[in-house]
KOLGU-4560 file (N, C-alpha, C; in nm, 3 decimals, padded with zeros to 5 digits):
<recs>
<n_xx: 00.082 n_yy: -00.139 n_zz: -00.010 ca_xx: -00.015 ca_yy: 00.028 ca_zz: -00.002 c_xx: 00.070 c_yy: 00.123 c_zz: 00.016 mol: A seq: 1 type: GLN>
<n_xx: 00.060 n_yy: 00.237 n_zz: -00.075 ca_xx: 00.160 ca_yy: 00.339 ca_zz: -00.081 c_xx: 00.063 c_yy: 00.483 c_zz: -00.011 mol: A seq: 2 type: VAL>
<n_xx: 00.253 n_yy: 00.462 n_zz: 00.089 ca_xx: 00.219 ca_yy: 00.657 ca_zz: 00.211 c_xx: 00.263 c_yy: 00.713 c_zz: 00.166 mol: A seq: 3 type: GLN>
<n_xx: 00.238 n_yy: 00.837 n_zz: 00.208 ca_xx: 00.308 ca_yy: 00.958 ca_zz: 00.208 c_xx: 00.354 c_yy: 00.967 c_zz: 00.370 mol: A seq: 4 type: LEU>
<n_xx: 00.441 n_yy: 00.974 n_zz: 00.442 ca_xx: 00.498 ca_yy: 01.062 ca_zz: 00.501 c_xx: 00.602 c_yy: 01.157 c_zz: 00.523 mol: A seq: 5 type: VAL>
<n_xx: 00.504 n_yy: 01.289 n_zz: 00.624 ca_xx: 00.579 ca_yy: 01.389 ca_zz: 00.607 c_xx: 00.673 c_yy: 01.396 c_zz: 00.729 mol: A seq: 6 type: GLU>
<n_xx: 00.770 n_yy: 01.455 n_zz: 00.767 ca_xx: 00.872 ca_yy: 01.513 ca_zz: 00.837 c_xx: 00.918 c_yy: 01.662 c_zz: 00.805 mol: A seq: 7 type: SER>
<n_xx: 00.954 n_yy: 01.713 n_zz: 00.979 ca_xx: 01.036 ca_yy: 01.821 ca_zz: 00.962 c_xx: 00.963 c_yy: 01.924 c_zz: 01.038 mol: A seq: 8 type: GLY>
<n_xx: 00.787 n_yy: 01.900 n_zz: 01.058 ca_xx: 00.759 ca_yy: 02.007 ca_zz: 01.124 c_xx: 00.861 c_yy: 02.033 c_zz: 01.303 mol: A seq: 9 type: GLY>
<n_xx: 00.756 n_yy: 02.140 n_zz: 01.322 ca_xx: 00.800 ca_yy: 02.201 ca_zz: 01.453 c_xx: 00.757 c_yy: 02.332 c_zz: 01.539 mol: A seq: 10 type: GLY>
<n_xx: 00.836 n_yy: 02.386 n_zz: 01.598 ca_xx: 00.844 ca_yy: 02.492 ca_zz: 01.690 c_xx: 00.921 c_yy: 02.596 c_zz: 01.651 mol: A seq: 11 type: SER>
<n_xx: 00.910 n_yy: 02.734 n_zz: 01.563 ca_xx: 01.040 ca_yy: 02.834 ca_zz: 01.554 c_xx: 00.965 c_yy: 02.975 c_zz: 01.597 mol: A seq: 12 type: VAL>
<n_xx: 01.039 n_yy: 03.021 n_zz: 01.617 ca_xx: 00.981 ca_yy: 03.208 ca_zz: 01.646 c_xx: 01.009 c_yy: 03.265 c_zz: 01.519 mol: A seq: 13 type: GLN>
<n_xx: 00.882 n_yy: 03.358 n_zz: 01.502 ca_xx: 00.902 ca_yy: 03.412 ca_zz: 01.381 c_xx: 01.035 c_yy: 03.507 c_zz: 01.279 mol: A seq: 14 type: ALA>
<n_xx: 01.029 n_yy: 03.500 n_zz: 01.181 ca_xx: 01.137 ca_yy: 03.505 ca_zz: 01.117 c_xx: 01.280 c_yy: 03.340 c_zz: 01.107 mol: A seq: 15 type: GLY>
<n_xx: 01.185 n_yy: 03.311 n_zz: 01.114 ca_xx: 01.331 ca_yy: 03.105 ca_zz: 01.159 c_xx: 01.223 c_yy: 03.079 c_zz: 01.055 mol: A seq: 16 type: GLY>
<n_xx: 01.268 n_yy: 02.927 n_zz: 00.997 ca_xx: 01.318 ca_yy: 02.844 ca_zz: 00.850 c_xx: 01.214 c_yy: 02.715 c_zz: 00.934 mol: A seq: 17 type: SER>
<n_xx: 01.187 n_yy: 02.647 n_zz: 00.856 ca_xx: 01.215 ca_yy: 02.482 ca_zz: 00.880 c_xx: 01.152 c_yy: 02.434 c_zz: 00.716 mol: A seq: 18 type: LEU>
<n_xx: 01.222 n_yy: 02.308 n_zz: 00.725 ca_xx: 01.221 ca_yy: 02.206 ca_zz: 00.610 c_xx: 01.137 c_yy: 02.089 c_zz: 00.626 mol: A seq: 19 type: ARG>
<n_xx: 01.034 n_yy: 02.132 n_zz: 00.544 ca_xx: 00.970 ca_yy: 02.008 ca_zz: 00.536 c_xx: 00.972 c_yy: 01.902 c_zz: 00.457 mol: A seq: 20 type: LEU>
<n_xx: 00.971 n_yy: 01.758 n_zz: 00.492 ca_xx: 00.955 ca_yy: 01.610 ca_zz: 00.376 c_xx: 00.860 c_yy: 01.574 c_zz: 00.363 mol: A seq: 21 type: SER>
<n_xx: 00.816 n_yy: 01.508 n_zz: 00.250 ca_xx: 00.744 ca_yy: 01.395 ca_zz: 00.243 c_xx: 00.795 c_yy: 01.262 c_zz: 00.119 mol: A seq: 22 type: CYS>
<n_xx: 00.793 n_yy: 01.167 n_zz: 00.182 ca_xx: 00.792 ca_yy: 01.078 ca_zz: 00.098 c_xx: 00.719 c_yy: 00.961 c_zz: 00.059 mol: A seq: 23 type: ALA>
<n_xx: 00.662 n_yy: 00.941 n_zz: -00.044 ca_xx: 00.625 ca_yy: 00.821 ca_zz: -00.104 c_xx: 00.678 c_yy: 00.680 c_zz: -00.055 mol: A seq: 24 type: ALA>
<n_xx: 00.606 n_yy: 00.618 n_zz: -00.053 ca_xx: 00.643 ca_yy: 00.460 ca_zz: -00.001 c_xx: 00.551 c_yy: 00.384 c_zz: -00.012 mol: A seq: 25 type: SER>
<n_xx: 00.609 n_yy: 00.200 n_zz: -00.041 ca_xx: 00.513 ca_yy: 00.124 ca_zz: -00.120 c_xx: 00.542 c_yy: 00.047 c_zz: -00.296 mol: A seq: 26 type: GLY>
<n_xx: 00.450 n_yy: 00.026 n_zz: -00.340 ca_xx: 00.505 ca_yy: 00.047 ca_zz: -00.484 c_xx: 00.424 c_yy: 00.089 c_zz: -00.521 mol: A seq: 27 type: SER>
<n_xx: 00.540 n_yy: 00.181 n_zz: -00.604 ca_xx: 00.490 ca_yy: 00.280 ca_zz: -00.665 c_xx: 00.525 c_yy: 00.274 c_zz: -00.844 mol: A seq: 28 type: ILE>
<n_xx: 00.474 n_yy: 00.336 n_zz: -00.919 ca_xx: 00.473 ca_yy: 00.293 ca_zz: -01.065 c_xx: 00.507 c_yy: 00.438 c_zz: -01.108 mol: A seq: 29 type: PHE>
<n_xx: 00.397 n_yy: 00.565 n_zz: -01.082 ca_xx: 00.403 ca_yy: 00.690 ca_zz: -01.098 c_xx: 00.364 c_yy: 00.773 c_zz: -01.020 mol: A seq: 30 type: SER>
<n_xx: 00.462 n_yy: 00.883 n_zz: -00.970 ca_xx: 00.396 ca_yy: 00.998 ca_zz: -00.905 c_xx: 00.420 c_yy: 01.135 c_zz: -01.003 mol: A seq: 31 type: VAL>
<n_xx: 00.258 n_yy: 01.188 n_zz: -01.002 ca_xx: 00.281 ca_yy: 01.312 ca_zz: -01.110 c_xx: 00.247 c_yy: 01.433 c_zz: -01.003 mol: A seq: 32 type: ASN>
<n_xx: 00.185 n_yy: 01.503 n_zz: -00.997 ca_xx: 00.203 ca_yy: 01.651 ca_zz: -00.925 c_xx: 00.185 c_yy: 01.630 c_zz: -00.808 mol: A seq: 33 type: ASP>
<n_xx: 00.267 n_yy: 01.673 n_zz: -00.678 ca_xx: 00.301 ca_yy: 01.688 ca_zz: -00.607 c_xx: 00.251 c_yy: 01.844 c_zz: -00.499 mol: A seq: 34 type: MET>
<n_xx: 00.172 n_yy: 01.833 n_zz: -00.393 ca_xx: 00.134 ca_yy: 01.948 ca_zz: -00.363 c_xx: 00.137 c_yy: 02.002 c_zz: -00.181 mol: A seq: 35 type: ASP>
<n_xx: 00.169 n_yy: 02.051 n_zz: -00.146 ca_xx: 00.187 ca_yy: 02.137 ca_zz: 00.049 c_xx: 00.055 c_yy: 02.173 c_zz: 00.054 mol: A seq: 36 type: TRP>
<n_xx: -00.046 n_yy: 02.127 n_zz: 00.150 ca_xx: -00.181 ca_yy: 02.183 ca_zz: 00.193 c_xx: -00.146 c_yy: 02.240 c_zz: 00.353 mol: A seq: 37 type: TYR>
<n_xx: -00.232 n_yy: 02.329 n_zz: 00.423 ca_xx: -00.252 ca_yy: 02.342 ca_zz: 00.549 c_xx: -00.300 c_yy: 02.371 c_zz: 00.618 mol: A seq: 38 type: ARG>
<n_xx: -00.393 n_yy: 02.360 n_zz: 00.719 ca_xx: -00.509 ca_yy: 02.377 ca_zz: 00.736 c_xx: -00.449 c_yy: 02.438 c_zz: 00.936 mol: A seq: 39 type: GLN>
<n_xx: -00.521 n_yy: 02.539 n_zz: 00.943 ca_xx: -00.523 ca_yy: 02.617 ca_zz: 01.052 c_xx: -00.666 c_yy: 02.600 c_zz: 01.126 mol: A seq: 40 type: ALA>
<n_xx: -00.625 n_yy: 02.542 n_zz: 01.259 ca_xx: -00.758 ca_yy: 02.562 ca_zz: 01.344 c_xx: -00.882 c_yy: 02.684 c_zz: 01.325 mol: A seq: 41 type: PRO>
<n_xx: -01.008 n_yy: 02.582 n_zz: 01.269 ca_xx: -01.084 ca_yy: 02.667 ca_zz: 01.238 c_xx: -01.104 c_yy: 02.723 c_zz: 01.110 mol: A seq: 42 type: GLY>
<n_xx: -00.998 n_yy: 02.687 n_zz: 01.010 ca_xx: -00.969 ca_yy: 02.702 ca_zz: 00.942 c_xx: -00.960 c_yy: 02.606 c_zz: 00.810 mol: A seq: 43 type: LYS>
<n_xx: -01.025 n_yy: 02.670 n_zz: 00.660 ca_xx: -01.052 ca_yy: 02.512 ca_zz: 00.552 c_xx: -00.913 c_yy: 02.485 c_zz: 00.533 mol: A seq: 44 type: GLN>
<n_xx: -00.850 n_yy: 02.367 n_zz: 00.511 ca_xx: -00.746 ca_yy: 02.333 ca_zz: 00.447 c_xx: -00.750 c_yy: 02.414 c_zz: 00.310 mol: A seq: 45 type: ARG>
<n_xx: -00.590 n_yy: 02.488 n_zz: 00.305 ca_xx: -00.588 ca_yy: 02.522 ca_zz: 00.141 c_xx: -00.487 c_yy: 02.517 c_zz: 00.135 mol: A seq: 46 type: GLU>
<n_xx: -00.475 n_yy: 02.509 n_zz: -00.040 ca_xx: -00.318 ca_yy: 02.445 ca_zz: -00.092 c_xx: -00.222 c_yy: 02.623 c_zz: -00.117 mol: A seq: 47 type: LEU>
<n_xx: -00.134 n_yy: 02.507 n_zz: -00.015 ca_xx: 00.023 ca_yy: 02.632 ca_zz: -00.047 c_xx: 00.107 c_yy: 02.630 c_zz: -00.156 mol: A seq: 48 type: VAL>
<n_xx: 00.140 n_yy: 02.513 n_zz: -00.177 ca_xx: 00.228 ca_yy: 02.526 ca_zz: -00.320 c_xx: 00.282 c_yy: 02.381 c_zz: -00.394 mol: A seq: 49 type: ALA>
<n_xx: 00.254 n_yy: 02.370 n_zz: -00.520 ca_xx: 00.266 ca_yy: 02.307 ca_zz: -00.600 c_xx: 00.335 c_yy: 02.270 c_zz: -00.677 mol: A seq: 50 type: SER>
<n_xx: 00.380 n_yy: 02.113 n_zz: -00.717 ca_xx: 00.466 ca_yy: 02.101 ca_zz: -00.821 c_xx: 00.481 c_yy: 01.962 c_zz: -00.879 mol: A seq: 51 type: ILE>
<n_xx: 00.507 n_yy: 02.011 n_zz: -01.040 ca_xx: 00.465 ca_yy: 01.896 ca_zz: -01.142 c_xx: 00.579 c_yy: 01.838 c_zz: -01.166 mol: A seq: 52 type: THR>
<n_xx: 00.544 n_yy: 01.707 n_zz: -01.239 ca_xx: 00.684 ca_yy: 01.645 ca_zz: -01.281 c_xx: 00.800 c_yy: 01.684 c_zz: -01.311 mol: A seq: 53 type: SER>
<n_xx: 00.769 n_yy: 01.744 n_zz: -01.405 ca_xx: 00.852 ca_yy: 01.826 ca_zz: -01.496 c_xx: 00.890 c_yy: 01.935 c_zz: -01.378 mol: A seq: 54 type: SER>
<n_xx: 00.890 n_yy: 01.988 n_zz: -01.282 ca_xx: 00.931 ca_yy: 02.084 ca_zz: -01.198 c_xx: 00.852 c_yy: 02.221 c_zz: -01.180 mol: A seq: 55 type: GLY>
<n_xx: 00.763 n_yy: 02.189 n_zz: -01.280 ca_xx: 00.727 ca_yy: 02.365 ca_zz: -01.258 c_xx: 00.646 c_yy: 02.370 c_zz: -01.123 mol: A seq: 56 type: ARG>
<n_xx: 00.649 n_yy: 02.489 n_zz: -01.084 ca_xx: 00.586 ca_yy: 02.562 ca_zz: -00.910 c_xx: 00.501 c_yy: 02.626 c_zz: -00.884 mol: A seq: 57 type: THR>
<n_xx: 00.411 n_yy: 02.665 n_zz: -00.850 ca_xx: 00.342 ca_yy: 02.744 ca_zz: -00.807 c_xx: 00.322 c_yy: 02.760 c_zz: -00.654 mol: A seq: 58 type: ALA>
<n_xx: 00.241 n_yy: 02.879 n_zz: -00.649 ca_xx: 00.275 ca_yy: 02.872 ca_zz: -00.496 c_xx: 00.136 c_yy: 02.989 c_zz: -00.460 mol: A seq: 59 type: TYR>
<n_xx: 00.044 n_yy: 02.947 n_zz: -00.385 ca_xx: -00.046 ca_yy: 03.095 ca_zz: -00.243 c_xx: 00.018 c_yy: 03.188 c_zz: -00.239 mol: A seq: 60 type: ALA>
<n_xx: -00.041 n_yy: 03.311 n_zz: -00.277 ca_xx: 00.018 ca_yy: 03.408 ca_zz: -00.257 c_xx: 00.062 c_yy: 03.478 c_zz: -00.143 mol: A seq: 61 type: ASP>
<n_xx: 00.021 n_yy: 03.437 n_zz: -00.014 ca_xx: 00.029 ca_yy: 03.440 ca_zz: 00.110 c_xx: 00.226 c_yy: 03.368 c_zz: 00.185 mol: A seq: 62 type: SER>
<n_xx: 00.275 n_yy: 03.254 n_zz: 00.023 ca_xx: 00.382 ca_yy: 03.217 ca_zz: 00.085 c_xx: 00.502 c_yy: 03.271 c_zz: -00.013 mol: A seq: 63 type: VAL>
<n_xx: 00.465 n_yy: 03.325 n_zz: -00.117 ca_xx: 00.514 ca_yy: 03.369 ca_zz: -00.209 c_xx: 00.651 c_yy: 03.436 c_zz: -00.218 mol: A seq: 64 type: LYS>
<n_xx: 00.767 n_yy: 03.427 n_zz: -00.198 ca_xx: 00.870 ca_yy: 03.480 ca_zz: -00.199 c_xx: 00.930 c_yy: 03.412 c_zz: -00.043 mol: A seq: 65 type: GLY>
<n_xx: 00.877 n_yy: 03.335 n_zz: 00.007 ca_xx: 00.950 ca_yy: 03.297 ca_zz: 00.149 c_xx: 00.932 c_yy: 03.123 c_zz: 00.183 mol: A seq: 66 type: ARG>
<n_xx: 00.837 n_yy: 03.093 n_zz: 00.044 ca_xx: 00.829 ca_yy: 02.943 ca_zz: 00.102 c_xx: 00.846 c_yy: 02.868 c_zz: -00.071 mol: A seq: 67 type: PHE>
<n_xx: 00.944 n_yy: 02.781 n_zz: -00.071 ca_xx: 00.954 ca_yy: 02.748 ca_zz: -00.248 c_xx: 01.034 c_yy: 02.553 c_zz: -00.210 mol: A seq: 68 type: SER>
<n_xx: 00.944 n_yy: 02.493 n_zz: -00.300 ca_xx: 00.883 ca_yy: 02.344 ca_zz: -00.319 c_xx: 00.954 c_yy: 02.313 c_zz: -00.426 mol: A seq: 69 type: ILE>
<n_xx: 01.045 n_yy: 02.216 n_zz: -00.367 ca_xx: 01.078 ca_yy: 02.102 ca_zz: -00.480 c_xx: 01.051 c_yy: 01.995 c_zz: -00.435 mol: A seq: 70 type: SER>
<n_xx: 01.122 n_yy: 01.872 n_zz: -00.558 ca_xx: 01.140 ca_yy: 01.742 ca_zz: -00.536 c_xx: 01.243 c_yy: 01.668 c_zz: -00.606 mol: A seq: 71 type: ARG>
<n_xx: 01.229 n_yy: 01.557 n_zz: -00.512 ca_xx: 01.355 ca_yy: 01.490 ca_zz: -00.604 c_xx: 01.305 c_yy: 01.324 c_zz: -00.643 mol: A seq: 72 type: ASP>
<n_xx: 01.267 n_yy: 01.330 n_zz: -00.779 ca_xx: 01.202 ca_yy: 01.165 ca_zz: -00.809 c_xx: 01.276 c_yy: 01.049 c_zz: -00.794 mol: A seq: 73 type: ASN>
<n_xx: 01.373 n_yy: 01.075 n_zz: -00.796 ca_xx: 01.446 ca_yy: 00.949 ca_zz: -00.754 c_xx: 01.381 c_yy: 00.857 c_zz: -00.657 mol: A seq: 74 type: ALA>
<n_xx: 01.337 n_yy: 00.960 n_zz: -00.551 ca_xx: 01.332 ca_yy: 00.935 ca_zz: -00.410 c_xx: 01.206 c_yy: 00.943 c_zz: -00.388 mol: A seq: 75 type: LYS>
<n_xx: 01.086 n_yy: 00.998 n_zz: -00.462 ca_xx: 00.989 ca_yy: 01.010 ca_zz: -00.467 c_xx: 00.944 c_yy: 01.106 c_zz: -00.334 mol: A seq: 76 type: TYR>
<n_xx: 01.010 n_yy: 01.195 n_zz: -00.362 ca_xx: 00.983 ca_yy: 01.298 ca_zz: -00.202 c_xx: 01.018 c_yy: 01.465 c_zz: -00.281 mol: A seq: 77 type: THR>
<n_xx: 00.929 n_yy: 01.529 n_zz: -00.181 ca_xx: 00.908 ca_yy: 01.670 ca_zz: -00.193 c_xx: 00.911 c_yy: 01.721 c_zz: -00.105 mol: A seq: 78 type: VAL>
<n_xx: 00.966 n_yy: 01.876 n_zz: -00.100 ca_xx: 01.041 ca_yy: 01.953 ca_zz: 00.027 c_xx: 00.967 c_yy: 02.047 c_zz: -00.010 mol: A seq: 79 type: TYR>
<n_xx: 00.914 n_yy: 02.082 n_zz: 00.120 ca_xx: 00.895 ca_yy: 02.207 ca_zz: 00.145 c_xx: 00.972 c_yy: 02.350 c_zz: 00.226 mol: A seq: 80 type: LEU>
<n_xx: 01.076 n_yy: 02.418 n_zz: 00.187 ca_xx: 01.147 ca_yy: 02.486 ca_zz: 00.226 c_xx: 01.099 c_yy: 02.669 c_zz: 00.294 mol: A seq: 81 type: GLN>
<n_xx: 01.089 n_yy: 02.713 n_zz: 00.396 ca_xx: 00.997 ca_yy: 02.761 ca_zz: 00.463 c_xx: 01.064 c_yy: 02.855 c_zz: 00.538 mol: A seq: 82 type: MET>
<n_xx: 01.091 n_yy: 02.996 n_zz: 00.487 ca_xx: 01.171 ca_yy: 03.108 ca_zz: 00.534 c_xx: 01.109 c_yy: 03.192 c_zz: 00.622 mol: A seq: 83 type: ASN>
<n_xx: 01.165 n_yy: 03.293 n_zz: 00.668 ca_xx: 01.090 ca_yy: 03.461 ca_zz: 00.720 c_xx: 00.964 c_yy: 03.375 c_zz: 00.748 mol: A seq: 84 type: SER>
<n_xx: 00.931 n_yy: 03.286 n_zz: 00.843 ca_xx: 00.783 ca_yy: 03.235 ca_zz: 00.927 c_xx: 00.729 c_yy: 03.347 c_zz: 01.004 mol: A seq: 85 type: LEU>
<n_xx: 00.623 n_yy: 03.369 n_zz: 00.996 ca_xx: 00.499 ca_yy: 03.453 ca_zz: 01.071 c_xx: 00.398 c_yy: 03.359 c_zz: 01.085 mol: A seq: 86 type: LYS>
<n_xx: 00.384 n_yy: 03.433 n_zz: 01.230 ca_xx: 00.268 ca_yy: 03.359 ca_zz: 01.354 c_xx: 00.159 c_yy: 03.271 c_zz: 01.201 mol: A seq: 87 type: PRO>
<n_xx: 00.099 n_yy: 03.389 n_zz: 01.118 ca_xx: -00.020 ca_yy: 03.320 ca_zz: 01.069 c_xx: 00.055 c_yy: 03.188 c_zz: 00.950 mol: A seq: 88 type: GLU>
<n_xx: 00.175 n_yy: 03.129 n_zz: 00.931 ca_xx: 00.191 ca_yy: 03.028 ca_zz: 00.888 c_xx: 00.119 c_yy: 02.896 c_zz: 00.971 mol: A seq: 89 type: ASP>
<n_xx: 00.139 n_yy: 02.918 n_zz: 01.103 ca_xx: 00.115 ca_yy: 02.807 ca_zz: 01.198 c_xx: -00.023 c_yy: 02.723 c_zz: 01.114 mol: A seq: 90 type: THR>
<n_xx: -00.003 n_yy: 02.564 n_zz: 01.128 ca_xx: -00.089 ca_yy: 02.528 ca_zz: 01.091 c_xx: -00.020 c_yy: 02.356 c_zz: 01.095 mol: A seq: 91 type: ALA>
<n_xx: -00.118 n_yy: 02.292 n_zz: 01.021 ca_xx: -00.111 ca_yy: 02.088 ca_zz: 01.068 c_xx: -00.033 c_yy: 02.139 c_zz: 00.896 mol: A seq: 92 type: VAL>
<n_xx: 00.055 n_yy: 02.057 n_zz: 00.831 ca_xx: 00.105 ca_yy: 02.109 ca_zz: 00.660 c_xx: 00.068 c_yy: 01.962 c_zz: 00.619 mol: A seq: 93 type: TYR>
<n_xx: 00.004 n_yy: 01.940 n_zz: 00.505 ca_xx: -00.039 ca_yy: 01.796 ca_zz: 00.481 c_xx: 00.052 c_yy: 01.821 c_zz: 00.332 mol: A seq: 94 type: TYR>
<n_xx: 00.103 n_yy: 01.655 n_zz: 00.265 ca_xx: 00.127 ca_yy: 01.643 ca_zz: 00.171 c_xx: 00.040 c_yy: 01.524 c_zz: 00.068 mol: A seq: 95 type: CYS>
<n_xx: 00.037 n_yy: 01.662 n_zz: -00.043 ca_xx: -00.058 ca_yy: 01.588 ca_zz: -00.130 c_xx: -00.048 c_yy: 01.510 c_zz: -00.242 mol: A seq: 96 type: ASN>
<n_xx: -00.021 n_yy: 01.417 n_zz: -00.321 ca_xx: 00.065 ca_yy: 01.357 ca_zz: -00.485 c_xx: -00.058 c_yy: 01.283 c_zz: -00.483 mol: A seq: 97 type: ALA>
<n_xx: -00.043 n_yy: 01.274 n_zz: -00.645 ca_xx: -00.109 ca_yy: 01.173 ca_zz: -00.723 c_xx: 00.015 c_yy: 01.104 c_zz: -00.756 mol: A seq: 98 type: GLU>
<n_xx: -00.021 n_yy: 00.957 n_zz: -00.675 ca_xx: 00.048 ca_yy: 00.824 ca_zz: -00.673 c_xx: -00.010 c_yy: 00.714 c_zz: -00.731 mol: A seq: 99 type: VAL>
<n_xx: 00.078 n_yy: 00.642 n_zz: -00.853 ca_xx: 00.003 ca_yy: 00.527 ca_zz: -00.941 c_xx: -00.154 c_yy: 00.615 c_zz: -01.023 mol: A seq: 100 type: ASN>
<n_xx: -00.163 n_yy: 00.703 n_zz: -01.019 ca_xx: -00.295 ca_yy: 00.786 ca_zz: -01.065 c_xx: -00.416 c_yy: 00.758 c_zz: -00.921 mol: A seq: 101 type: TRP>
<n_xx: -00.401 n_yy: 00.758 n_zz: -00.805 ca_xx: -00.443 ca_yy: 00.745 ca_zz: -00.665 c_xx: -00.423 c_yy: 00.921 c_zz: -00.611 mol: A seq: 102 type: ARG>
<n_xx: -00.533 n_yy: 01.027 n_zz: -00.596 ca_xx: -00.531 ca_yy: 01.116 ca_zz: -00.535 c_xx: -00.495 c_yy: 01.046 c_zz: -00.308 mol: A seq: 103 type: ASN>
<n_xx: -00.332 n_yy: 01.061 n_zz: -00.303 ca_xx: -00.280 ca_yy: 01.023 ca_zz: -00.161 c_xx: -00.230 c_yy: 01.153 c_zz: -00.069 mol: A seq: 104 type: THR>
<n_xx: -00.288 n_yy: 01.113 n_zz: 00.045 ca_xx: -00.285 ca_yy: 01.244 ca_zz: 00.162 c_xx: -00.151 c_yy: 01.165 c_zz: 00.266 mol: A seq: 105 type: TRP>
<n_xx: -00.078 n_yy: 01.271 n_zz: 00.347 ca_xx: 00.025 ca_yy: 01.227 ca_zz: 00.381 c_xx: -00.030 c_yy: 01.262 c_zz: 00.529 mol: A seq: 106 type: GLY>
<n_xx: -00.050 n_yy: 01.218 n_zz: 00.667 ca_xx: -00.047 ca_yy: 01.266 ca_zz: 00.780 c_xx: -00.115 c_yy: 01.365 c_zz: 00.836 mol: A seq: 107 type: GLN>
<n_xx: -00.016 n_yy: 01.410 n_zz: 00.826 ca_xx: 00.042 ca_yy: 01.546 ca_zz: 00.835 c_xx: 00.081 c_yy: 01.603 c_zz: 00.956 mol: A seq: 108 type: GLY>
<n_xx: 00.176 n_yy: 01.686 n_zz: 00.992 ca_xx: 00.261 ca_yy: 01.785 ca_zz: 01.063 c_xx: 00.239 c_yy: 01.885 c_zz: 01.084 mol: A seq: 109 type: THR>
<n_xx: 00.269 n_yy: 01.970 n_zz: 01.295 ca_xx: 00.267 ca_yy: 02.051 ca_zz: 01.263 c_xx: 00.361 c_yy: 02.164 c_zz: 01.259 mol: A seq: 110 type: GLN>
<n_xx: 00.285 n_yy: 02.249 n_zz: 01.217 ca_xx: 00.390 ca_yy: 02.381 ca_zz: 01.232 c_xx: 00.407 c_yy: 02.505 c_zz: 01.285 mol: A seq: 111 type: VAL>
<n_xx: 00.443 n_yy: 02.546 n_zz: 01.418 ca_xx: 00.411 ca_yy: 02.623 ca_zz: 01.506 c_xx: 00.515 c_yy: 02.737 c_zz: 01.478 mol: A seq: 112 type: THR>
<n_xx: 00.479 n_yy: 02.895 n_zz: 01.456 ca_xx: 00.491 ca_yy: 03.025 ca_zz: 01.449 c_xx: 00.519 c_yy: 03.111 c_zz: 01.563 mol: A seq: 113 type: VAL>
<n_xx: 00.564 n_yy: 03.105 n_zz: 01.688 ca_xx: 00.585 ca_yy: 03.209 ca_zz: 01.767 c_xx: 00.584 c_yy: 03.324 c_zz: 01.748 mol: A seq: 114 type: SER>
<n_xx: 00.551 n_yy: 03.445 n_zz: 01.849 ca_xx: 00.605 ca_yy: 03.592 ca_zz: 01.760 c_xx: 00.659 c_yy: 03.655 c_zz: 01.874 mol: A seq: 115 type: SER>
</recs>
């Protein structure tokens, strides 16, 4: 069974940085778009950044210039480098990917930014 496992969350002060990772494991034949979403308490889940299999990226306006998404296709892994973090970035961050032509979610990792 295919799984997405996130790591790298934690607590940081405003202005700090964190790097999230998400690795797909299992019997994998294809990984297409890979995305990062986040959900803050009392808010809807929102798309933060996405990357296609060819490396084309897109970002939410709220994170442009601060976050960077990348991937290692050989390792079926996607990364989210988060710089200049703000308290409003506090949320559970979820990895999402089309693996073997099925939409798959990770379990989420908490990011907390204190002022």
